[in-house]
ChimeraX commands (.cxc) that place a marker at each C-alpha (Angstrom):
marker #1 position 0.15,-0.15,-0.03 radius 0.5
marker #1 position 1.54,3.69,-1.30 radius 0.5
marker #1 position 2.03,6.10,1.59 radius 0.5
marker #1 position -0.65,8.52,-0.17 radius 0.5
marker #1 position -3.34,5.38,1.10 radius 0.5
marker #1 position -2.12,5.44,4.06 radius 0.5
marker #1 position -2.02,9.30,4.59 radius 0.5
marker #1 position -5.65,10.06,2.88 radius 0.5
marker #1 position -8.21,11.69,4.87 radius 0.5
marker #1 position -11.19,9.61,5.95 radius 0.5
marker #1 position -14.47,10.06,4.86 radius 0.5
marker #1 position -17.36,11.00,7.29 radius 0.5
marker #1 position -18.91,7.50,6.49 radius 0.5
marker #1 position -15.58,5.63,7.81 radius 0.5
marker #1 position -14.90,8.16,10.77 radius 0.5
marker #1 position -18.06,7.26,12.20 radius 0.5
marker #1 position -17.44,3.87,11.35 radius 0.5
marker #1 position -14.09,3.91,13.72 radius 0.5
marker #1 position -15.47,5.45,16.64 radius 0.5
marker #1 position -18.49,3.07,16.28 radius 0.5
marker #1 position -15.90,0.32,16.57 radius 0.5
marker #1 position -14.31,1.85,19.57 radius 0.5
marker #1 position -17.45,2.43,21.29 radius 0.5
marker #1 position -18.35,-1.18,20.89 radius 0.5
marker #1 position -14.89,-2.04,22.43 radius 0.5
marker #1 position -15.87,-0.09,25.17 radius 0.5
marker #1 position -19.13,-1.25,26.09 radius 0.5
marker #1 position -17.85,-4.79,26.06 radius 0.5
marker #1 position -15.08,-4.15,28.33 radius 0.5
marker #1 position -17.31,-2.04,30.74 radius 0.5
marker #1 position -20.38,-4.52,30.43 radius 0.5
marker #1 position -19.68,-6.21,33.57 radius 0.5
marker #1 position -19.29,-2.26,35.39 radius 0.5
marker #1 position -22.34,-1.43,34.12 radius 0.5
marker #1 position -24.35,-4.93,35.01 radius 0.5
marker #1 position -23.05,-4.18,38.32 radius 0.5
marker #1 position -24.54,-0.48,38.42 radius 0.5
marker #1 position -21.97,1.44,37.51 radius 0.5
marker #1 position -22.00,4.13,34.80 radius 0.5
marker #1 position -18.48,4.94,33.44 radius 0.5
marker #1 position -17.23,7.96,32.81 radius 0.5
marker #1 position -14.38,10.17,32.13 radius 0.5
marker #1 position -10.87,8.97,31.82 radius 0.5
marker #1 position -8.56,10.27,34.87 radius 0.5
marker #1 position -5.09,8.58,34.56 radius 0.5
marker #1 position -3.08,5.69,32.86 radius 0.5
marker #1 position -0.19,3.23,33.68 radius 0.5
marker #1 position 1.88,0.65,31.85 radius 0.5
marker #1 position -0.77,-2.06,33.00 radius 0.5
marker #1 position -3.68,-0.35,34.44 radius 0.5
marker #1 position -6.14,2.67,34.10 radius 0.5
marker #1 position -8.43,5.10,36.16 radius 0.5
marker #1 position -11.74,5.89,35.11 radius 0.5
marker #1 position -14.75,7.78,36.72 radius 0.5
marker #1 position -17.85,5.99,37.23 radius 0.5
marker #1 position -21.25,6.90,38.56 radius 0.5
marker #1 position -22.49,4.61,41.14 radius 0.5
marker #1 position -26.61,4.23,40.48 radius 0.5
marker #1 position -26.93,2.15,43.49 radius 0.5
marker #1 position -24.76,4.60,46.58 radius 0.5
marker #1 position -25.96,7.58,44.00 radius 0.5
marker #1 position -22.28,9.37,43.91 radius 0.5
marker #1 position -19.38,9.42,41.97 radius 0.5
marker #1 position -16.40,6.65,42.09 radius 0.5
marker #1 position -13.59,5.85,40.84 radius 0.5
marker #1 position -12.31,2.65,39.29 radius 0.5
marker #1 position -8.90,1.21,38.70 radius 0.5
marker #1 position -8.97,-1.24,35.97 radius 0.5
marker #1 position -6.03,-3.57,35.71 radius 0.5
marker #1 position -5.48,-5.84,32.65 radius 0.5
marker #1 position -3.98,-9.37,33.70 radius 0.5
marker #1 position -2.84,-9.29,30.27 radius 0.5
marker #1 position -0.37,-6.79,30.76 radius 0.5
marker #1 position 0.60,-6.63,34.43 radius 0.5
marker #1 position 3.24,-8.47,35.47 radius 0.5
marker #1 position 3.01,-11.98,37.23 radius 0.5
marker #1 position 4.60,-10.93,40.61 radius 0.5
marker #1 position 2.19,-8.37,40.63 radius 0.5
marker #1 position -0.95,-10.20,39.73 radius 0.5
marker #1 position 0.35,-13.20,42.50 radius 0.5
marker #1 position 1.88,-10.95,45.46 radius 0.5
marker #1 position 1.01,-7.12,45.20 radius 0.5
marker #1 position -2.39,-7.14,44.15 radius 0.5
marker #1 position -3.76,-9.60,46.29 radius 0.5
marker #1 position -1.98,-8.29,49.32 radius 0.5
marker #1 position -3.40,-4.13,48.31 radius 0.5
marker #1 position -7.08,-5.86,48.43 radius 0.5
marker #1 position -6.47,-7.80,51.48 radius 0.5
marker #1 position -5.29,-4.10,53.49 radius 0.5
marker #1 position -7.80,-1.90,51.75 radius 0.5
marker #1 position -11.03,-3.92,52.79 radius 0.5
marker #1 position -9.87,-3.16,56.08 radius 0.5
marker #1 position -9.15,0.57,56.04 radius 0.5
marker #1 position -11.95,2.74,56.95 radius 0.5
marker #1 position -10.75,6.53,57.32 radius 0.5
marker #1 position -11.65,10.05,56.71 radius 0.5
marker #1 position -7.85,10.46,55.65 radius 0.5
marker #1 position -7.90,7.58,53.31 radius 0.5
marker #1 position -9.72,6.96,50.22 radius 0.5
marker #1 position -12.49,4.57,51.13 radius 0.5
marker #1 position -12.49,0.93,48.86 radius 0.5
marker #1 position -15.84,-0.17,48.17 radius 0.5
marker #1 position -15.58,-3.46,45.87 radius 0.5
marker #1 position -13.94,-5.55,43.63 radius 0.5
marker #1 position -14.83,-7.27,40.48 radius 0.5
marker #1 position -12.76,-9.93,38.72 radius 0.5
marker #1 position -13.60,-11.22,35.24 radius 0.5
marker #1 position -11.04,-13.67,33.06 radius 0.5
marker #1 position -9.46,-10.37,31.92 radius 0.5
marker #1 position -9.55,-7.71,34.62 radius 0.5
marker #1 position -9.71,-6.64,37.89 radius 0.5
marker #1 position -11.88,-3.36,38.64 radius 0.5
marker #1 position -11.24,-1.64,42.19 radius 0.5
marker #1 position -14.26,0.45,42.77 radius 0.5
marker #1 position -13.06,3.34,45.44 radius 0.5
marker #1 position -14.00,6.83,46.35 radius 0.5
marker #1 position -12.80,9.33,43.74 radius 0.5
marker #1 position -10.87,12.42,44.81 radius 0.5
marker #1 position -11.11,15.45,42.82 radius 0.5
marker #1 position -7.52,16.36,42.46 radius 0.5
marker #1 position -3.85,15.14,43.55 radius 0.5
marker #1 position -1.56,17.21,45.89 radius 0.5
marker #1 position 1.50,17.56,43.02 radius 0.5
marker #1 position -0.89,19.23,40.70 radius 0.5
marker #1 position -1.94,21.47,43.07 radius 0.5
marker #1 position 1.57,22.24,44.01 radius 0.5
marker #1 position 2.56,23.00,40.38 radius 0.5
marker #1 position -0.66,25.30,39.87 radius 0.5
marker #1 position 0.12,27.34,43.15 radius 0.5
marker #1 position 3.85,27.13,43.28 radius 0.5
marker #1 position 4.03,26.45,46.77 radius 0.5
marker #1 position 1.28,25.44,49.36 radius 0.5
marker #1 position 0.42,28.71,51.91 radius 0.5
marker #1 position 1.67,27.38,55.39 radius 0.5
marker #1 position -1.77,26.98,57.20 radius 0.5
marker #1 position -2.95,25.29,54.13 radius 0.5
marker #1 position -0.03,22.92,54.23 radius 0.5
marker #1 position -0.35,22.36,57.52 radius 0.5
marker #1 position -3.95,21.08,57.48 radius 0.5
marker #1 position -2.74,18.88,54.81 radius 0.5
marker #1 position 0.22,17.38,56.93 radius 0.5
marker #1 position -1.79,17.02,60.13 radius 0.5
marker #1 position -4.73,15.01,57.61 radius 0.5
marker #1 position -2.34,12.67,56.21 radius 0.5
marker #1 position -0.71,12.02,59.87 radius 0.5
marker #1 position -3.64,10.89,60.90 radius 0.5
marker #1 position -4.14,8.56,58.27 radius 0.5
marker #1 position -1.21,6.72,58.21 radius 0.5
marker #1 position -1.07,7.09,62.17 radius 0.5
marker #1 position -4.27,4.95,61.71 radius 0.5
marker #1 position -2.68,2.47,59.13 radius 0.5
marker #1 position -0.14,2.21,61.46 radius 0.5
marker #1 position -1.96,1.06,64.30 radius 0.5
marker #1 position -3.82,-1.53,62.42 radius 0.5
marker #1 position 0.02,-3.07,61.59 radius 0.5
marker #1 position -0.24,-1.78,57.92 radius 0.5
marker #1 position 2.17,0.43,56.48 radius 0.5
marker #1 position 1.79,2.37,53.06 radius 0.5
marker #1 position 5.83,2.32,51.17 radius 0.5
marker #1 position 4.51,4.40,48.85 radius 0.5
marker #1 position 3.90,8.47,49.94 radius 0.5
marker #1 position 4.30,10.76,47.89 radius 0.5
marker #1 position 2.35,13.84,46.07 radius 0.5
marker #1 position 1.04,11.87,43.47 radius 0.5
marker #1 position -0.81,9.28,45.90 radius 0.5
marker #1 position -2.07,12.18,47.93 radius 0.5
marker #1 position -5.88,13.47,46.53 radius 0.5
marker #1 position -7.92,16.31,48.04 radius 0.5
marker #1 position -11.90,16.09,47.59 radius 0.5
marker #1 position -14.31,18.87,46.87 radius 0.5
marker #1 position -14.04,20.35,50.01 radius 0.5
marker #1 position -10.01,20.16,50.34 radius 0.5
marker #1 position -9.65,17.85,52.64 radius 0.5
marker #1 position -6.52,15.59,52.12 radius 0.5
marker #1 position -7.15,11.62,51.42 radius 0.5
marker #1 position -4.15,9.34,51.21 radius 0.5
marker #1 position -4.41,6.84,48.15 radius 0.5
marker #1 position -2.77,3.86,46.47 radius 0.5
marker #1 position -1.92,1.20,48.52 radius 0.5
marker #1 position -0.34,-0.98,46.05 radius 0.5
marker #1 position 2.94,-1.29,47.87 radius 0.5
marker #1 position 1.10,-1.44,51.55 radius 0.5
marker #1 position 1.69,-4.37,53.59 radius 0.5
marker #1 position 1.18,-5.60,56.80 radius 0.5
marker #1 position 3.78,-5.55,59.16 radius 0.5
marker #1 position 5.66,-8.96,60.04 radius 0.5
marker #1 position 6.03,-9.46,63.81 radius 0.5
marker #1 position 8.64,-11.85,65.48 radius 0.5
marker #1 position 8.16,-14.36,68.12 radius 0.5
marker #1 position 8.64,-11.77,70.70 radius 0.5
marker #1 position 6.18,-9.03,68.96 radius 0.5
marker #1 position 8.78,-7.23,67.62 radius 0.5
marker #1 position 8.44,-5.68,64.07 radius 0.5
marker #1 position 10.57,-7.45,61.90 radius 0.5
marker #1 position 12.51,-4.78,59.59 radius 0.5
marker #1 position 11.53,-4.71,55.55 radius 0.5
marker #1 position 14.19,-5.92,53.09 radius 0.5
marker #1 position 12.14,-4.90,49.83 radius 0.5
marker #1 position 12.56,-1.52,48.25 radius 0.5
marker #1 position 9.07,0.08,47.34 radius 0.5
marker #1 position 8.28,3.78,46.41 radius 0.5
marker #1 position 10.21,6.42,44.67 radius 0.5
marker #1 position 13.79,7.51,45.04 radius 0.5
marker #1 position 12.62,11.50,45.84 radius 0.5
marker #1 position 10.40,10.06,49.08 radius 0.5
marker #1 position 13.01,7.84,50.32 radius 0.5
marker #1 position 15.14,7.62,53.35 radius 0.5
marker #1 position 18.92,6.90,53.84 radius 0.5
marker #1 position 18.31,3.43,54.95 radius 0.5
marker #1 position 16.44,2.52,52.18 radius 0.5
marker #1 position 18.88,4.15,49.36 radius 0.5
marker #1 position 21.68,2.35,51.38 radius 0.5
marker #1 position 20.12,-1.14,50.64 radius 0.5
marker #1 position 19.37,-1.49,54.34 radius 0.5
marker #1 position 17.00,-3.48,56.19 radius 0.5
marker #1 position 14.63,-0.71,57.38 radius 0.5
marker #1 position 11.51,0.27,60.04 radius 0.5
marker #1 position 8.93,0.54,57.50 radius 0.5
marker #1 position 6.82,2.85,59.72 radius 0.5
marker #1 position 9.52,5.10,60.46 radius 0.5
marker #1 position 10.39,4.96,56.48 radius 0.5
marker #1 position 6.75,6.14,56.20 radius 0.5
marker #1 position 7.48,9.33,58.55 radius 0.5
marker #1 position 10.48,10.33,56.18 radius 0.5
marker #1 position 8.21,10.05,53.32 radius 0.5
marker #1 position 5.97,12.56,54.90 radius 0.5
marker #1 position 8.39,15.01,56.15 radius 0.5
marker #1 position 9.52,15.37,52.04 radius 0.5
marker #1 position 5.75,15.77,51.27 radius 0.5
marker #1 position 5.65,18.70,54.01 radius 0.5
marker #1 position 8.96,19.98,52.33 radius 0.5
marker #1 position 7.28,20.09,49.23 radius 0.5
marker #1 position 4.37,21.77,49.98 radius 0.5
marker #1 position 5.63,24.55,51.75 radius 0.5
marker #1 position 8.36,25.25,49.54 radius 0.5
marker #1 position 7.22,24.27,45.92 radius 0.5
marker #1 position 10.03,21.93,45.06 radius 0.5
marker #1 position 11.72,18.65,46.67 radius 0.5
marker #1 position 14.25,18.95,49.13 radius 0.5
marker #1 position 16.36,16.10,47.74 radius 0.5
marker #1 position 18.14,16.06,44.21 radius 0.5
marker #1 position 17.32,12.49,42.72 radius 0.5
marker #1 position 18.49,13.05,39.60 radius 0.5
marker #1 position 22.01,10.86,40.89 radius 0.5
marker #1 position 21.58,8.11,43.57 radius 0.5
marker #1 position 25.00,8.57,44.70 radius 0.5
marker #1 position 24.04,12.78,45.40 radius 0.5
marker #1 position 20.78,11.87,46.76 radius 0.5
marker #1 position 22.01,9.18,49.18 radius 0.5
marker #1 position 24.50,11.84,50.60 radius 0.5
marker #1 position 21.84,14.71,50.48 radius 0.5
marker #1 position 19.75,12.98,52.49 radius 0.5
marker #1 position 22.18,11.82,55.46 radius 0.5
marker #1 position 23.43,15.71,55.37 radius 0.5
marker #1 position 21.29,18.63,57.17 radius 0.5
marker #1 position 18.87,19.56,54.73 radius 0.5
marker #1 position 18.99,23.19,53.22 radius 0.5
marker #1 position 15.70,25.14,53.74 radius 0.5
marker #1 position 15.35,27.91,50.69 radius 0.5
marker #1 position 15.44,31.18,51.89 radius 0.5
marker #1 position 12.16,32.10,49.40 radius 0.5
marker #1 position 8.71,31.47,50.55 radius 0.5
marker #1 position 9.28,32.23,53.73 radius 0.5
marker #1 position 8.35,29.71,56.38 radius 0.5
marker #1 position 8.30,29.77,59.85 radius 0.5
marker #1 position 10.57,28.28,62.21 radius 0.5
marker #1 position 8.59,25.95,63.80 radius 0.5
marker #1 position 7.53,24.34,60.42 radius 0.5
marker #1 position 11.18,24.02,59.70 radius 0.5
marker #1 position 11.51,22.28,63.09 radius 0.5
marker #1 position 9.21,19.77,62.36 radius 0.5
marker #1 position 10.95,19.11,59.54 radius 0.5
marker #1 position 14.01,18.84,60.92 radius 0.5
marker #1 position 13.02,16.21,63.55 radius 0.5
marker #1 position 12.11,13.88,60.46 radius 0.5
marker #1 position 14.90,14.38,58.00 radius 0.5
marker #1 position 17.71,12.23,60.76 radius 0.5
marker #1 position 18.75,8.88,61.27 radius 0.5
marker #1 position 15.77,6.47,61.82 radius 0.5
marker #1 position 16.41,5.27,65.13 radius 0.5
marker #1 position 16.20,9.33,66.06 radius 0.5
marker #1 position 13.53,10.17,63.47 radius 0.5
marker #1 position 10.17,11.24,65.46 radius 0.5
marker #1 position 7.21,8.69,65.08 radius 0.5
marker #1 position 4.03,10.17,63.99 radius 0.5
marker #1 position 2.78,9.43,67.87 radius 0.5
marker #1 position 4.75,12.05,68.56 radius 0.5
marker #1 position 3.53,14.56,66.01 radius 0.5
marker #1 position 0.71,15.64,68.85 radius 0.5
marker #1 position 3.65,16.81,71.15 radius 0.5
marker #1 position 4.75,19.32,68.22 radius 0.5
marker #1 position 4.38,23.05,68.71 radius 0.5
marker #1 position 3.87,23.93,65.27 radius 0.5
marker #1 position 1.67,20.46,64.54 radius 0.5
marker #1 position -0.31,21.26,67.15 radius 0.5
marker #1 position -1.97,24.48,65.71 radius 0.5
marker #1 position -3.41,22.15,63.09 radius 0.5
marker #1 position -5.41,19.71,64.82 radius 0.5
marker #1 position -8.90,21.81,64.54 radius 0.5
marker #1 position -8.85,20.83,61.00 radius 0.5
marker #1 position -9.65,17.19,61.72 radius 0.5
marker #1 position -12.83,15.82,59.77 radius 0.5
marker #1 position -13.40,13.34,62.41 radius 0.5
marker #1 position -15.78,13.64,65.11 radius 0.5
marker #1 position -14.02,11.74,67.77 radius 0.5
marker #1 position -10.47,11.72,67.24 radius 0.5
marker #1 position -9.92,9.91,70.33 radius 0.5
marker #1 position -11.24,6.42,68.58 radius 0.5
marker #1 position -8.23,6.69,65.87 radius 0.5
marker #1 position -5.59,4.74,67.51 radius 0.5
marker #1 position -2.09,6.12,66.87 radius 0.5
marker #1 position 1.03,3.61,67.82 radius 0.5
marker #1 position 2.59,4.08,70.94 radius 0.5
marker #1 position 5.04,6.90,71.83 radius 0.5
marker #1 position 8.43,6.31,71.80 radius 0.5
marker #1 position 10.30,7.49,74.47 radius 0.5
marker #1 position 13.72,7.65,72.96 radius 0.5
marker #1 position 11.93,10.32,70.31 radius 0.5
marker #1 position 14.59,13.22,69.78 radius 0.5
marker #1 position 13.35,16.85,71.09 radius 0.5
marker #1 position 13.31,19.90,69.71 radius 0.5
marker #1 position 16.07,21.02,67.07 radius 0.5
marker #1 position 16.49,24.31,66.48 radius 0.5
marker #1 position 15.87,25.10,62.64 radius 0.5
marker #1 position 18.58,27.40,60.55 radius 0.5
marker #1 position 18.53,29.45,57.30 radius 0.5
marker link #1:1,2 radius 0.2
marker link #1:2,3 radius 0.2
marker link #1:3,4 radius 0.2
marker link #1:4,5 radius 0.2
marker link #1:5,6 radius 0.2
marker link #1:6,7 radius 0.2
marker link #1:7,8 radius 0.2
marker link #1:8,9 radius 0.2
marker link #1:9,10 radius 0.2
marker link #1:10,11 radius 0.2
marker link #1:11,12 radius 0.2
marker link #1:12,13 radius 0.2
marker link #1:13,14 radius 0.2
marker link #1:14,15 radius 0.2
marker link #1:15,16 radius 0.2
marker link #1:16,17 radius 0.2
marker link #1:17,18 radius 0.2
marker link #1:18,19 radius 0.2
marker link #1:19,20 radius 0.2
marker link #1:20,21 radius 0.2
marker link #1:21,22 radius 0.2
marker link #1:22,23 radius 0.2
marker link #1:23,24 radius 0.2
marker link #1:24,25 radius 0.2
marker link #1:25,26 radius 0.2
marker link #1:26,27 radius 0.2
marker link #1:27,28 radius 0.2
marker link #1:28,29 radius 0.2
marker link #1:29,30 radius 0.2
marker link #1:30,31 radius 0.2
marker link #1:31,32 radius 0.2
marker link #1:32,33 radius 0.2
marker link #1:33,34 radius 0.2
marker link #1:34,35 radius 0.2
marker link #1:35,36 radius 0.2
marker link #1:36,37 radius 0.2
marker link #1:37,38 radius 0.2
marker link #1:38,39 radius 0.2
marker link #1:39,40 radius 0.2
marker link #1:40,41 radius 0.2
marker link #1:41,42 radius 0.2
marker link #1:42,43 radius 0.2
marker link #1:43,44 radius 0.2
marker link #1:44,45 radius 0.2
marker link #1:45,46 radius 0.2
marker link #1:46,47 radius 0.2
marker link #1:47,48 radius 0.2
marker link #1:48,49 radius 0.2
marker link #1:49,50 radius 0.2
marker link #1:50,51 radius 0.2
marker link #1:51,52 radius 0.2
marker link #1:52,53 radius 0.2
marker link #1:53,54 radius 0.2
marker link #1:54,55 radius 0.2
marker link #1:55,56 radius 0.2
marker link #1:56,57 radius 0.2
marker link #1:57,58 radius 0.2
marker link #1:58,59 radius 0.2
marker link #1:59,60 radius 0.2
marker link #1:60,61 radius 0.2
marker link #1:61,62 radius 0.2
marker link #1:62,63 radius 0.2
marker link #1:63,64 radius 0.2
marker link #1:64,65 radius 0.2
marker link #1:65,66 radius 0.2
marker link #1:66,67 radius 0.2
marker link #1:67,68 radius 0.2
marker link #1:68,69 radius 0.2
marker link #1:69,70 radius 0.2
marker link #1:70,71 radius 0.2
marker link #1:71,72 radius 0.2
marker link #1:72,73 radius 0.2
marker link #1:73,74 radius 0.2
marker link #1:74,75 radius 0.2
marker link #1:75,76 radius 0.2
marker link #1:76,77 radius 0.2
marker link #1:77,78 radius 0.2
marker link #1:78,79 radius 0.2
marker link #1:79,80 radius 0.2
marker link #1:80,81 radius 0.2
marker link #1:81,82 radius 0.2
marker link #1:82,83 radius 0.2
marker link #1:83,84 radius 0.2
marker link #1:84,85 radius 0.2
marker link #1:85,86 radius 0.2
marker link #1:86,87 radius 0.2
marker link #1:87,88 radius 0.2
marker link #1:88,89 radius 0.2
marker link #1:89,90 radius 0.2
marker link #1:90,91 radius 0.2
marker link #1:91,92 radius 0.2
marker link #1:92,93 radius 0.2
marker link #1:93,94 radius 0.2
marker link #1:94,95 radius 0.2
marker link #1:95,96 radius 0.2
marker link #1:96,97 radius 0.2
marker link #1:97,98 radius 0.2
marker link #1:98,99 radius 0.2
marker link #1:99,100 radius 0.2
marker link #1:100,101 radius 0.2
marker link #1:101,102 radius 0.2
marker link #1:102,103 radius 0.2
marker link #1:103,104 radius 0.2
marker link #1:104,105 radius 0.2
marker link #1:105,106 radius 0.2
marker link #1:106,107 radius 0.2
marker link #1:107,108 radius 0.2
marker link #1:108,109 radius 0.2
marker link #1:109,110 radius 0.2
marker link #1:110,111 radius 0.2
marker link #1:111,112 radius 0.2
marker link #1:112,113 radius 0.2
marker link #1:113,114 radius 0.2
marker link #1:114,115 radius 0.2
marker link #1:115,116 radius 0.2
marker link #1:116,117 radius 0.2
marker link #1:117,118 radius 0.2
marker link #1:118,119 radius 0.2
marker link #1:119,120 radius 0.2
marker link #1:120,121 radius 0.2
marker link #1:121,122 radius 0.2
marker link #1:122,123 radius 0.2
marker link #1:123,124 radius 0.2
marker link #1:124,125 radius 0.2
marker link #1:125,126 radius 0.2
marker link #1:126,127 radius 0.2
marker link #1:127,128 radius 0.2
marker link #1:128,129 radius 0.2
marker link #1:129,130 radius 0.2
marker link #1:130,131 radius 0.2
marker link #1:131,132 radius 0.2
marker link #1:132,133 radius 0.2
marker link #1:133,134 radius 0.2
marker link #1:134,135 radius 0.2
marker link #1:135,136 radius 0.2
marker link #1:136,137 radius 0.2
marker link #1:137,138 radius 0.2
marker link #1:138,139 radius 0.2
marker link #1:139,140 radius 0.2
marker link #1:140,141 radius 0.2
marker link #1:141,142 radius 0.2
marker link #1:142,143 radius 0.2
marker link #1:143,144 radius 0.2
marker link #1:144,145 radius 0.2
marker link #1:145,146 radius 0.2
marker link #1:146,147 radius 0.2
marker link #1:147,148 radius 0.2
marker link #1:148,149 radius 0.2
marker link #1:149,150 radius 0.2
marker link #1:150,151 radius 0.2
marker link #1:151,152 radius 0.2
marker link #1:152,153 radius 0.2
marker link #1:153,154 radius 0.2
marker link #1:154,155 radius 0.2
marker link #1:155,156 radius 0.2
marker link #1:156,157 radius 0.2
marker link #1:157,158 radius 0.2
marker link #1:158,159 radius 0.2
marker link #1:159,160 radius 0.2
marker link #1:160,161 radius 0.2
marker link #1:161,162 radius 0.2
marker link #1:162,163 radius 0.2
marker link #1:163,164 radius 0.2
marker link #1:164,165 radius 0.2
marker link #1:165,166 radius 0.2
marker link #1:166,167 radius 0.2
marker link #1:167,168 radius 0.2
marker link #1:168,169 radius 0.2
marker link #1:169,170 radius 0.2
marker link #1:170,171 radius 0.2
marker link #1:171,172 radius 0.2
marker link #1:172,173 radius 0.2
marker link #1:173,174 radius 0.2
marker link #1:174,175 radius 0.2
marker link #1:175,176 radius 0.2
marker link #1:176,177 radius 0.2
marker link #1:177,178 radius 0.2
marker link #1:178,179 radius 0.2
marker link #1:179,180 radius 0.2
marker link #1:180,181 radius 0.2
marker link #1:181,182 radius 0.2
marker link #1:182,183 radius 0.2
marker link #1:183,184 radius 0.2
marker link #1:184,185 radius 0.2
marker link #1:185,186 radius 0.2
marker link #1:186,187 radius 0.2
marker link #1:187,188 radius 0.2
marker link #1:188,189 radius 0.2
marker link #1:189,190 radius 0.2
marker link #1:190,191 radius 0.2
marker link #1:191,192 radius 0.2
marker link #1:192,193 radius 0.2
marker link #1:193,194 radius 0.2
marker link #1:194,195 radius 0.2
marker link #1:195,196 radius 0.2
marker link #1:196,197 radius 0.2
marker link #1:197,198 radius 0.2
marker link #1:198,199 radius 0.2
marker link #1:199,200 radius 0.2
marker link #1:200,201 radius 0.2
marker link #1:201,202 radius 0.2
marker link #1:202,203 radius 0.2
marker link #1:203,204 radius 0.2
marker link #1:204,205 radius 0.2
marker link #1:205,206 radius 0.2
marker link #1:206,207 radius 0.2
marker link #1:207,208 radius 0.2
marker link #1:208,209 radius 0.2
marker link #1:209,210 radius 0.2
marker link #1:210,211 radius 0.2
marker link #1:211,212 radius 0.2
marker link #1:212,213 radius 0.2
marker link #1:213,214 radius 0.2
marker link #1:214,215 radius 0.2
marker link #1:215,216 radius 0.2
marker link #1:216,217 radius 0.2
marker link #1:217,218 radius 0.2
marker link #1:218,219 radius 0.2
marker link #1:219,220 radius 0.2
marker link #1:220,221 radius 0.2
marker link #1:221,222 radius 0.2
marker link #1:222,223 radius 0.2
marker link #1:223,224 radius 0.2
marker link #1:224,225 radius 0.2
marker link #1:225,226 radius 0.2
marker link #1:226,227 radius 0.2
marker link #1:227,228 radius 0.2
marker link #1:228,229 radius 0.2
marker link #1:229,230 radius 0.2
marker link #1:230,231 radius 0.2
marker link #1:231,232 radius 0.2
marker link #1:232,233 radius 0.2
marker link #1:233,234 radius 0.2
marker link #1:234,235 radius 0.2
marker link #1:235,236 radius 0.2
marker link #1:236,237 radius 0.2
marker link #1:237,238 radius 0.2
marker link #1:238,239 radius 0.2
marker link #1:239,240 radius 0.2
marker link #1:240,241 radius 0.2
marker link #1:241,242 radius 0.2
marker link #1:242,243 radius 0.2
marker link #1:243,244 radius 0.2
marker link #1:244,245 radius 0.2
marker link #1:245,246 radius 0.2
marker link #1:246,247 radius 0.2
marker link #1:247,248 radius 0.2
marker link #1:248,249 radius 0.2
marker link #1:249,250 radius 0.2
marker link #1:250,251 radius 0.2
marker link #1:251,252 radius 0.2
marker link #1:252,253 radius 0.2
marker link #1:253,254 radius 0.2
marker link #1:254,255 radius 0.2
marker link #1:255,256 radius 0.2
marker link #1:256,257 radius 0.2
marker link #1:257,258 radius 0.2
marker link #1:258,259 radius 0.2
marker link #1:259,260 radius 0.2
marker link #1:260,261 radius 0.2
marker link #1:261,262 radius 0.2
marker link #1:262,263 radius 0.2
marker link #1:263,264 radius 0.2
marker link #1:264,265 radius 0.2
marker link #1:265,266 radius 0.2
marker link #1:266,267 radius 0.2
marker link #1:267,268 radius 0.2
marker link #1:268,269 radius 0.2
marker link #1:269,270 radius 0.2
marker link #1:270,271 radius 0.2
marker link #1:271,272 radius 0.2
marker link #1:272,273 radius 0.2
marker link #1:273,274 radius 0.2
marker link #1:274,275 radius 0.2
marker link #1:275,276 radius 0.2
marker link #1:276,277 radius 0.2
marker link #1:277,278 radius 0.2
marker link #1:278,279 radius 0.2
marker link #1:279,280 radius 0.2
marker link #1:280,281 radius 0.2
marker link #1:281,282 radius 0.2
marker link #1:282,283 radius 0.2
marker link #1:283,284 radius 0.2
marker link #1:284,285 radius 0.2
marker link #1:285,286 radius 0.2
marker link #1:286,287 radius 0.2
marker link #1:287,288 radius 0.2
marker link #1:288,289 radius 0.2
marker link #1:289,290 radius 0.2
marker link #1:290,291 radius 0.2
marker link #1:291,292 radius 0.2
marker link #1:292,293 radius 0.2
marker link #1:293,294 radius 0.2
marker link #1:294,295 radius 0.2
marker link #1:295,296 radius 0.2
marker link #1:296,297 radius 0.2
marker link #1:297,298 radius 0.2
marker link #1:298,299 radius 0.2
marker link #1:299,300 radius 0.2
marker link #1:300,301 radius 0.2
marker link #1:301,302 radius 0.2
marker link #1:302,303 radius 0.2
marker link #1:303,304 radius 0.2
marker link #1:304,305 radius 0.2
marker link #1:305,306 radius 0.2
marker link #1:306,307 radius 0.2
marker link #1:307,308 radius 0.2
marker link #1:308,309 radius 0.2
marker link #1:309,310 radius 0.2
marker link #1:310,311 radius 0.2
marker link #1:311,312 radius 0.2
marker link #1:312,313 radius 0.2
marker link #1:313,314 radius 0.2
marker link #1:314,315 radius 0.2
marker link #1:315,316 radius 0.2
marker link #1:316,317 radius 0.2
marker link #1:317,318 radius 0.2
marker link #1:318,319 radius 0.2
marker link #1:319,320 radius 0.2
marker link #1:320,321 radius 0.2
marker link #1:321,322 radius 0.2
marker link #1:322,323 radius 0.2
marker link #1:323,324 radius 0.2
marker link #1:324,325 radius 0.2
marker link #1:325,326 radius 0.2
view
């Protein structure tokens, strides 16, 4: 076939035919969702073997997000190990600051994970605003800590905290999402938490112990990632350069450098410094509640009775206040 034939303009009839064919394929793909009472809507995101679409749940009468995973495209270890673990985890999590899971539907070719629909992800908000005003960042950091603290109290770690995995609802409340690398903590015979040895997540949000390939405490690693999120919110940029692994590791083991602009309070810089330290000195989530800056944002909780949200026990060896500079 000649190039002229390849590049010719399609007639209106041919265009309609192609469009109709695509519609038939999509209808067949989503038939199982439609049979369950979902009206499939706009495309929200795409990965290498999964995509996310908005849908309207006719039975619950609200919008949901549907993560559609292709069994043909997904790696075997994901289907055998990570996906079952994700489903096991999200079924038991229910918290105001975690995206809520509703149901999973499996066919011969796909998995459909139906969950609460977020409005926009935090990374897009930071990009549009350049940096997040400190009071707003404090609200969102507080909400993230409540959601992750709840997970930890259930013996579950996230392991992939980053701005892309934090969604805002229409009221600008933050909700943690994407539990693809989440797992239950493994405990030894004496009840101690066994260190993790599998690296998950993004280098830019990883603590030095993970970058060095050392066994690590996944709860304390989650805290480091939260610190990266907070820094990124208030300064509009990542705290460490992840373009080179050796350089990144070196930076994470040194005192973090605070940019001169925008102006961020000393109290906010202090809590960041309490997080960006060696793992055995790192402040656990349970101790956030005693931090001066953090306590300012407690009223932002959307939960009616916070006392019912269990947090991990307070570590007696948590570091004291560190004076920020710069």
